[in-house]
C-alpha positions in Angstrom: 45.1 -38.8 -5.4 47.7 -36.7 -7.1 49.7 -34.1 -5.1 47.8 -31.3 -6.9 44.5 -32.6 -5.8 45.7 -33.0 -2.2 47.1 -29.5 -2.1 43.8 -28.1 -3.5 41.8 -30.0 -0.9 44.0 -28.7 1.9 43.6 -25.1 0.6 39.9 -25.6 0.3 39.7 -27.0 3.8 41.7 -24.1 5.2 39.5 -21.5 3.5 36.2 -23.3 4.1 34.9 -20.7 6.6 35.6 -17.8 4.2 33.9 -19.7 1.4 30.9 -20.6 3.5 30.5 -16.9 4.7 30.8 -15.7 1.1 28.1 -18.1 -0.1 25.8 -17.0 2.8 26.3 -13.3 2.0 25.6 -13.9 -1.7 22.5 -15.9 -0.8 21.2 -13.0 1.4 22.0 -10.4 -1.3 20.2 -12.5 -3.9 17.1 -13.0 -1.7 17.1 -9.2 -0.9 17.2 -8.2 -4.5 14.4 -10.7 -5.4 12.3 -9.4 -2.5 12.8 -5.8 -3.7 11.8 -6.7 -7.2 8.7 -8.6 -6.0 7.7 -5.6 -3.8 8.2 -3.2 -6.8 6.0 -5.5 -9.0 3.3 -5.7 -6.4 3.3 -1.9 -5.9 3.2 -1.3 -9.6 0.3 -3.8 -10.0 -1.6 -2.1 -7.1 -1.1 1.3 -8.5 -2.2 0.2 -11.9 -5.3 -1.4 -10.5 -6.2 1.7 -8.5 -5.6 3.9 -11.5 -8.0 1.7 -13.6 -10.6 1.9 -10.8 -10.4 5.6 -10.5 -10.5 6.2 -14.3 -13.8 4.2 -14.5 -15.6 6.3 -11.8 -17.7 9.3 -12.6 -16.2 12.6 -11.6 -18.3 15.2 -9.8 -18.8 18.2 -12.0 -19.6 21.6 -10.4 -21.0 24.5 -12.2 -19.8 28.1 -11.4 -21.9 31.1 -12.1 -19.8 34.0 -13.2 -22.6 36.5 -13.7 -21.6 38.6 -10.7 -18.0 38.9 -11.9 -19.2 39.7 -15.5 -21.5 42.4 -14.2 -18.8 43.9 -12.1 -16.3 44.0 -15.0 -19.0 45.5 -17.3 -19.7 48.2 -14.7 -16.0 49.1 -14.5 -15.7 49.4 -18.2 -18.9 51.6 -18.4 -17.5 53.9 -15.7 -14.2 54.1 -17.5 -16.0 54.9 -20.7 -18.0 57.7 -19.0 -14.9 59.4 -17.7 
């Protein structure tokens, strides 16, 4: 082995703990990011499926009778016209 290779090996051996720690941290970061992306994808798919289900259901329609309000407003306008 040339002296350059020997020096590089010694330096690598001296910094092996730092290198291993850096690799472990990067592995954890990579796994965390992939987990977040997977969770976001599952949440989006769930929301989309729920939205599709809700859009297909019939909605309850209620009818409001405004006759009393209309009569009241008409009586007010008649009283104002009489004065």
